[in-house]
C-alpha positions in Angstrom: 11.5 -28.2 -0.3 9.5 -31.4 -0.7 10.0 -33.6 -3.7 9.2 -37.1 -5.1 10.6 -38.1 -8.4 11.2 -34.5 -9.4 14.3 -32.3 -9.1 14.6 -28.5 -9.1 17.0 -27.3 -11.8 16.6 -23.5 -11.5 14.8 -21.1 -9.2 14.5 -17.8 -11.1 13.4 -14.4 -10.0 12.1 -12.6 -13.0 12.5 -9.2 -11.2 10.5 -6.8 -9.1 8.4 -5.7 -12.1 7.1 -9.1 -13.0 4.6 -10.2 -10.3 2.8 -13.5 -10.5 2.2 -15.7 -13.5 -0.7 -17.5 -15.1 -0.2 -18.7 -18.6 2.9 -20.0 -20.4 3.8 -21.0 -23.9 7.0 -22.1 -25.7 8.5 -21.3 -29.1 11.5 -23.3 -30.5 13.4 -21.4 -33.1 16.9 -21.4 -34.5 18.1 -24.1 -32.1 16.9 -22.1 -29.1 13.8 -22.3 -26.9 11.8 -19.3 -25.5 9.3 -19.5 -22.8 6.6 -16.7 -22.6 5.1 -16.0 -19.2 2.1 -13.8 -18.6 2.0 -11.8 -15.4 -1.0 -11.3 -13.1 0.1 -8.0 -11.7 1.2 -4.7 -13.3 3.4 -3.2 -14.6 4.8 -5.8 -17.0 2.3 -7.9 -19.0 4.7 -10.7 -20.0 8.3 -11.9 -20.0 10.3 -13.9 -22.5 12.9 -16.3 -21.0 15.5 -18.2 -23.0 15.3 -21.8 -21.6 17.6 -23.5 -24.2 19.7 -24.5 -21.2 17.1 -25.2 -18.5 19.8 -24.8 -15.8 20.5 -21.2 -16.9 17.3 -19.5 -17.9 18.0 -16.0 -19.4 15.5 -13.2 -19.4 15.5 -11.7 -22.9 12.3 -9.5 -22.9 10.0 -8.0 -20.4 7.3 -5.4 -20.9 4.3 -4.2 -22.8 3.2 -0.8 -21.7 -0.5 -1.4 -21.8 -0.4 -2.5 -18.1 0.2 1.0 -16.7 -2.0 0.8 -13.7 -2.6 -1.6 -10.8 -6.2 -2.4 -12.0 -4.8 -4.3 -15.0 -3.6 -7.9 -15.4 -2.3 -10.0 -18.3 -4.0 -13.2 -17.2 -2.8 -15.6 -19.9 -1.2 -16.0 -23.3 -1.0 -18.4 -26.2 1.1 -18.9 -29.3 -0.1 -20.3 -32.7 1.1 -23.5 -34.2 3.7 -21.7 -36.4 5.2 -19.9 -33.5 4.8 -16.6 -35.3 1.9 -15.0 -33.3 1.6 -14.5 -29.6 -1.8 -13.5 -28.1 -2.0 -11.9 -24.6 -5.3 -11.6 -22.8 -5.9 -8.5 -20.7 -8.5 -7.8 -18.1 -9.1 -5.2 -15.4 -10.5 -5.7 -11.9 -13.4 -3.3 -12.6 -15.8 -2.8 -15.4 -15.3 -0.3 -18.2 -11.5 0.1 -18.0 -8.6 -0.5 -20.2 -6.7 -2.6 -21.3 -9.5 -5.1 -21.8 -9.2 -7.5 -24.7 -6.5 -9.4 -26.6 -3.3 -8.1 -28.1 -1.5 -9.9 -30.9 2.2 -9.8 -31.3 4.6 -10.8 -34.1 7.2 -13.0 -32.4 9.4 -13.9 -35.4 12.1 -12.5 -33.1 11.0 -13.8 -29.6 13.4 -11.3 -27.9 11.7 -8.4 -29.6 7.9 -9.0 -29.8 6.1 -6.5 -32.0 2.5 -5.5 -31.5 0.4 -6.0 -34.6 -3.2 -5.5 -33.4 -5.5 -5.2 -30.4 -9.0 -6.7 -30.2 -11.0 -4.6 -27.7 -13.6 -6.3 -25.5 -14.1 -3.5 -23.0 -17.5 -2.1 -22.1 -19.7 -0.8 -19.3 -20.3 -4.4 -18.1 -17.0 -6.0 -19.2 -13.7 -6.4 -17.4 -12.1 -7.7 -20.6 -10.6 -11.1 -21.6 -9.7 -13.7 -19.0 -8.0 -16.4 -21.1 -7.0 -16.8 -24.8 -6.2 -20.0 -26.7 -4.9 -20.2 -30.3 -5.7 -23.1 -32.7 -6.7 -23.6 -36.3 -6.1 -19.9 -37.2 -8.6 -18.8 -34.6 -8.5 -17.4 -31.1 -10.8 -18.8 -28.5 -11.4 -16.4 -25.6 -13.3 -16.3 -22.3 -14.4 -12.7 -22.2 -16.8 -10.0 -21.4 -18.6 -8.4 -24.4 -18.9 -4.7 -25.1 -22.7 -5.1 -25.4 -23.4 -7.7 -22.8 -25.2 -6.9 -19.5 -25.4 -9.9 -17.2 -28.4 -10.9 -15.2 -26.2 -11.6 -12.2 -23.0 -9.6 -11.3 -20.9 -12.7 -11.5 -22.1 -14.0 -14.9 -20.2 -11.5 -17.0 -18.0 -13.7 -19.2 -18.9 -15.9 -22.2 -17.2 -17.6 -25.2 -16.0 -15.7 -28.2 -14.3 -17.0 -31.4 -12.0 -14.7 -33.4 -10.8 -15.3 -36.9 -7.0 -14.9 -37.1 -6.5 -15.5 -40.8 -5.0 -12.1 -40.8 -3.7 -11.4 -37.2 -3.4 -7.7 -38.0 -7.2 -7.6 -38.5 -8.8 -10.0 -36.0 -12.6 -10.2 -36.3 -15.3 -11.9 -34.2 -17.0 -14.8 -35.9 -19.0 -16.3 -33.1 -20.0 -16.1 -29.5 -21.9 -18.1 -26.9 -23.1 -17.9 -23.3 -25.3 -19.8 -21.0 -28.8 -18.9 -21.8 -30.4 -16.7 -19.1 -27.2 -15.0 -18.0 -27.7 -12.0 -20.3 -30.3 -9.3 -19.8 -32.9 -9.8 -22.5 -32.5 -13.5 -22.9 -35.8 -15.4 -23.2 -34.5 -18.2 -20.9 -34.7 -17.5 -17.1 -31.5 -17.0 -15.2 -29.9 -20.3 -14.2 -30.1 -21.4 -10.5 -27.2 -20.3 -8.3 -24.7 -22.8 -7.0 -26.2 -23.7 -3.6 -22.9 -24.2 -1.8 -20.2 -23.1 -4.2 -17.7 -25.0 -2.0 -18.0 -21.8 0.2 -17.2 -19.5 -2.7 -19.6 -18.6 -5.5 -17.9 -18.1 -8.9 -20.8 -17.4 -11.2 -21.8 -18.7 -14.5 -18.8 -17.4 -16.5 -16.5 -19.0 -19.1 -13.0 -19.6 -17.8 -11.2 -22.0 -20.0 -12.1 -22.3 -23.7 -10.2 -24.8 -25.8 -10.2 -26.2 -29.3 -7.7 -28.6 -30.8 -6.6 -29.7 -34.3 -7.9 -33.3 -33.5 -11.4 -31.9 -33.4 -11.6 -28.5 -35.0 -15.4 -28.7 -34.9 -15.5 -28.9 -31.1 -14.8 -26.4 -28.3 -14.3 -27.5 -24.7 -15.4 -25.0 -22.1 -15.0 -24.9 -18.3 -17.8 -22.5 -17.2 -17.1 -22.2 -13.4 -20.4 -22.7 -11.6 -22.0 -23.6 -14.9 -19.9 -26.8 -15.2 -18.6 -28.3 -18.4 -19.7 -27.7 -22.0 -18.8 -29.3 -25.3 -19.8 -27.0 -28.1 -20.2 -27.9 -31.8 -18.5 -25.0 -33.6 -18.6 -26.5 -37.1 -20.6 -23.3 -37.8 -18.7 -20.9 -35.5 -21.4 -18.2 -35.9 -23.9 -20.6 -34.3 -22.2 -22.6 -31.5 -24.4 -25.5 -30.4 -24.3 -27.4 -27.1 -23.4 -31.1 -27.6 -23.0 -32.0 -24.0 -23.3 -30.3 -20.6 -22.3 -31.5 -17.1 -23.4 -29.3 -14.2 -21.7 -30.9 -11.1 -22.5 -28.3 -8.5 -21.4 -27.8 -5.7 -18.2 -28.3 -7.6 -17.1 -25.9 -10.4 -15.0 -26.2 -13.6 -11.9 -24.2 -14.0 -9.8 -26.0 -16.6 -10.7 -28.8 -19.0 -8.2 -30.7 -21.2 -9.5 -33.3 -23.7 -7.6 -36.5 -24.1 -8.9 -37.6 -27.5 -7.5 -41.1 -28.0 -8.8 -42.2 -24.6 -12.1 -40.3 -24.9 -11.5 -38.6 -21.5 -11.4 -35.1 -20.0 -9.0 -33.9 -17.3 -10.8 -31.2 -15.3 -9.9 -29.0 -12.3 -11.9 -27.2 -9.8 -9.9 -24.2 -8.6 -9.1 -23.6 -4.9 -9.8 -20.0 -3.9 -9.9 -19.7 -0.1 -6.9 -19.7 2.2 -6.0 -22.5 4.6 -7.9 -25.2 2.8 -11.2 -23.6 3.7 -12.8 -24.7 0.4 -11.2 -28.2 0.4 -11.5 -30.5 -1.6 -10.5 -28.8 -4.8 -9.7 -31.7 -7.1 -8.4 -33.0 -10.4 -11.3 -34.9 -12.0 -11.1 -37.5 -14.8 -14.3 -37.7 -16.9 -15.4 -40.2 -19.5 -16.8 -38.8 -22.8 -16.9 -42.0 -24.8 -20.6 -41.1 -25.2 -20.0 -37.5 -26.1 -23.5 -36.4 -25.1 -23.1 -37.8 -21.6 -20.1 -36.5 -19.6 -19.4 -39.0 -16.8 -17.0 -38.4 -13.8 -15.1 -41.6 -13.2 -12.1 -40.7 -11.0 -10.3 -38.0 -9.0 -6.6 -37.4 -8.3 -5.9 -37.9 -4.5 -4.5 -34.9 -2.6 -2.3 -35.1 0.4 -3.8 -34.5 3.9 -5.3 -31.0 4.0 -4.5 -30.9 7.8 -0.8 -30.9 6.8 -1.2 -28.0 4.3 -3.9 -25.8 5.7 -1.7 -24.4 8.5 0.9 -23.3 6.0 -1.4 -20.6 4.7 -2.3 -19.6 1.1 -4.5 -21.7 -1.2 -4.3 -25.5 -1.3 -5.9 -27.5 -4.1 -6.2 -27.8 -7.9 -5.7 -25.0 -10.3 -4.2 -25.1 -13.9 -3.0 -28.1 -15.9 -0.5 -28.6 -18.6 -2.9 -28.4 -21.5 -1.2 -30.5 -24.3 -0.8 -27.3 -26.3 -1.0 -27.9 -30.1 2.4 -26.3 -30.7 5.8 -27.7 -31.5 8.0 -28.3 -28.5 5.1 -29.0 -26.1 5.0 -32.3 -24.2 1.9 -34.4 -24.9 0.5 -37.3 -22.9 -2.8 -39.1 -22.4 -1.5 -41.3 -19.6 -0.1 -38.6 -17.2 -1.5 -35.2 -16.1 0.7 -32.4 -14.7 -1.0 -29.8 -12.5 -0.4 -26.7 -10.4 -1.8 -27.1 -6.8 -0.8 -23.8 -5.1 0.8 -24.8 -1.8 0.6 -28.4 -3.0 3.2 -27.5 -5.6 3.6 -29.3 -8.9 2.0 -32.8 -8.9 1.9 -35.5 -11.6 -0.8 -38.2 -11.8 -0.7 -41.5 -13.6 -4.2 -41.9 -15.1 -3.7 -45.1 -17.1 -6.5 -46.4 -14.9 -8.9 -43.5 -15.2 -11.0 -44.9 -12.3 -8.0 -44.8 -9.9 -5.6 -41.9 -10.7 -2.5 -42.0 -8.5 0.2 -39.5 -7.8 3.7 -40.5 -9.2 5.6 -37.3 -8.6 5.5 -33.9 -6.8 7.7 -30.9 -6.0 6.8 -28.2 -3.6 9.4 -25.4 -3.7 10.6 -23.6 -0.6 9.0 -20.3 0.3 10.0 -17.7 -2.3 13.5 -16.3 -1.7 14.9 -19.4 -0.2 17.5 -21.3 -2.2 16.8 -25.0 -2.7 20.2 -26.1 -3.9 19.3 -25.4 -7.5 20.6 -22.7 -9.7 19.0 -19.6 -8.0 19.5 -16.9 -10.5 18.4 -15.6 -13.9 20.3 -13.2 -16.0 19.1 -10.5 -18.4 20.4 -10.0 -21.9 23.3 -8.0 -20.5 24.4 -10.8 -18.2 23.4 -8.9 -15.1 22.1 -11.0 -12.2 18.5 -10.2 -11.3 17.4 -9.7 -7.7 17.3 -12.9 -5.6 14.9 -11.3 -3.1 11.2 -12.0 -3.4 9.2 -8.9 -4.3 7.0 -7.4 -1.6 3.4 -8.3 -1.3 3.4 -12.1 -0.8 1.2 -12.5 2.3 1.4 -16.3 2.5 5.0 -17.0 3.2 4.6 -20.2 1.1 5.0 -21.0 -2.6 1.7 -20.8 -4.5 2.3 -22.7 -7.7 -0.2 -21.2 -10.2 0.5 -22.7 -13.6 2.6 -25.4 -15.3 3.9 -26.0 -18.7 6.0 -29.0 -19.9 8.2 -29.3 -23.0 8.9 -32.5 -25.0 12.2 -32.9 -23.2 10.3 -33.5 -20.0 11.3 -30.2 -18.5 8.6 -28.7 -16.4 8.1 -24.9 -15.9 6.1 -23.7 -12.9 5.2 -20.1 -11.9 4.3 -18.7 -8.6 1.0 -16.7 -8.2 2.1 -13.9 -6.0 5.8 -13.4 -6.6 8.1 -13.2 -9.6 9.5 -16.8 -9.3 9.8 -19.2 -12.1 10.8 -22.8 -11.3 12.5 -25.1 -13.8 12.0 -28.8 -12.9 13.1 -32.2 -14.3 12.1 -35.8 -13.5 14.4 -38.1 -11.7 
């Protein structure tokens, strides 16, 4: 394990039926804290972990029977501000399959989630919903549409806004996509990314965010399409306020920092052994909202050190300052997941010169790092301490991070069932 200013509190195997993680959310209730973790691989869609004592995480729920085949994944999840509703996004690896859409759960009892509705986005040209975000009684999703045929095979996801005034009856109230990416559009198809950092991702919505600070705005990372700020004051007619196409780079995650008029943006690493390096954390100035301006990047360690380790190396997800009680919020520091680069924290008080202040790279899954190396289920039984089969890299691949207001950081591996609980030193 490599660490600077961070310490591993617990290294937890969530079991052989909970592979990979991308998407976490926290609910604090009754003096206890529950972390929800979405799983990338079947059969379980998500797990609920009691993290009241961060040194002894306890698995209290695991399941959802919608993921009953290997083609399905629960890519992310989100909870609303009251902590009463959980949304889980499902997509498949091929078109016209199920489950594809968003399922909403009543989590008044976090240990016993209860399904209350399913919003279907499947179709002959849709793989379903990639990400979901809850804010302002709405769900913001990056998704395929049942009636959407793309002009290019990679351009099959756009933005949809769902009204959640009644979570038992979700309804679409708006959608948007890059003009020219849909068959029948009057605009021509957009130009392809000429280099794609060796990997073309397509013009497709990935990360769709709206916050209580600006309920009339939606912030969209559109992969090869770059960054968009949408005016959603009329959700049925989203309007582009600003657009930055910074090819050959792409946009995976965008987090607005409202008080400082900045955006934190990542460009996801995809290829093994650093072949698509550099994949960076960007800081962008939006003090003039109509003109997004890159001003700084977070430095990465030497790729020559990490490439031989295998797996991906570079930026991925960020802690997103979720608008929920119990989430950590900062506009001076950014916490990110960097695959084999582990968890990394950047000081961005000088937006032009971000610098790393902490990192932690866990040992390869299955190797104890001196931290508590177990999780228990509700019966007190110890879960398997062995990594599940199927991790071809032999190194940790930190896929997502979430931080609570205590400063505890949760990180999940992409290819195994490992959840890491981390604190600052």
